[in-house]
C-alpha positions as a printed Julia matrix, in Angstrom:
102×3 Matrix{Float64}:
 -139.73  -39.12  -179.95
 -138.94  -40.52  -175.65
 -135.87  -41.11  -176.06
 -134.53  -37.47  -178.27
 -137.0   -35.72  -174.9
 -134.65  -37.83  -172.87
 -131.77  -36.47  -174.43
 -132.75  -33.16  -174.71
 -133.47  -33.03  -170.59
 -130.19  -35.01  -170.45
 -128.24  -32.01  -171.83
 -130.09  -29.22  -170.6
 -129.51  -30.9   -166.66
 -125.89  -30.64  -168.15
 -126.1   -27.34  -169.15
 -128.03  -26.35  -166.27
 -124.89  -27.9   -164.01
 -122.12  -25.98  -165.72
 -123.95  -23.09  -165.63
 -123.92  -23.02  -161.41
 -120.33  -24.51  -161.3
 -119.26  -20.96  -164.0
 -120.84  -18.68  -162.01
 -119.32  -19.96  -158.19
 -116.44  -17.71  -159.6
 -113.74  -18.65  -156.81
 -116.27  -20.47  -154.0
 -115.78  -23.74  -153.8
 -118.47  -26.52  -154.48
 -118.01  -27.14  -150.55
 -118.85  -23.69  -149.36
 -121.71  -23.77  -152.06
 -123.23  -26.34  -150.6
 -123.1   -25.22  -147.3
 -124.08  -21.6   -148.3
 -127.96  -23.17  -149.45
 -127.57  -25.96  -147.05
 -127.3   -29.23  -149.1
 -124.89  -31.47  -148.6
 -121.62  -31.1   -151.28
 -122.28  -35.06  -153.06
 -125.84  -32.96  -153.85
 -123.99  -29.63  -155.39
 -122.12  -31.85  -157.24
 -124.64  -34.45  -158.4
 -126.52  -31.07  -159.61
 -123.53  -29.49  -161.86
 -122.22  -32.68  -163.16
 -126.15  -32.7   -164.68
 -127.34  -35.95  -162.6
 -129.7   -33.94  -159.78
 -132.16  -31.15  -160.79
 -132.27  -28.75  -157.85
 -135.33  -28.8   -156.31
 -137.42  -25.2   -156.75
 -135.88  -24.27  -152.88
 -132.33  -25.44  -153.52
 -132.97  -23.41  -157.0
 -134.15  -20.48  -155.64
 -131.04  -20.14  -152.66
 -128.7   -20.7   -155.37
 -129.59  -17.8   -157.44
 -129.52  -15.97  -154.29
 -125.91  -16.93  -153.49
 -124.83  -16.68  -156.61
 -126.0   -13.47  -158.37
 -125.75  -14.65  -161.88
 -126.27  -11.66  -164.61
 -129.4   -11.01  -165.68
 -128.48  -12.63  -169.36
 -126.79  -16.07  -167.31
 -129.85  -15.26  -164.74
 -132.22  -15.71  -167.25
 -130.44  -19.15  -169.91
 -130.38  -20.66  -166.38
 -134.27  -20.19  -165.53
 -135.04  -21.17  -169.65
 -133.35  -24.52  -169.05
 -134.76  -24.79  -165.19
 -138.19  -24.66  -166.44
 -137.17  -26.9   -169.57
 -136.04  -29.64  -167.4
 -139.18  -28.64  -164.54
 -141.95  -28.54  -167.4
 -142.67  -25.34  -164.48
 -141.34  -21.45  -164.51
 -138.62  -21.06  -162.09
 -139.36  -20.27  -158.18
 -139.23  -16.47  -158.51
 -142.03  -16.59  -161.3
 -144.32  -19.09  -159.04
 -143.63  -16.59  -156.36
 -144.88  -13.79  -158.76
 -147.73  -15.63  -159.76
 -148.83  -17.0   -156.88
 -148.54  -13.57  -154.77
 -151.0   -11.76  -157.11
 -154.3   -12.12  -156.36
 -156.68  -13.13  -159.13
 -153.79  -14.93  -161.31
 -154.27  -18.35  -159.95
 -158.17  -17.94  -160.13
């Protein structure tokens, strides 16, 4: 059973990385890495599905790439499945509303 979860996580990481790469739309990896303030090698690992972006980096990627609503939702689903947490923008909303976290 654990192996199946690992496979699903790996597939989700690869799918998320592929979507990030597709959303660059002419922007080079180096340009995106600079815009989100990470080394290009880190972005390569993310796009290859080796690593998952931190919440801060993921939020920056979404802000810079501005994917369509459909793509954003799909990326959020993958990110949430991998991290077992809501995406950063949802966490921000929850934390900013008094009483939701009590």
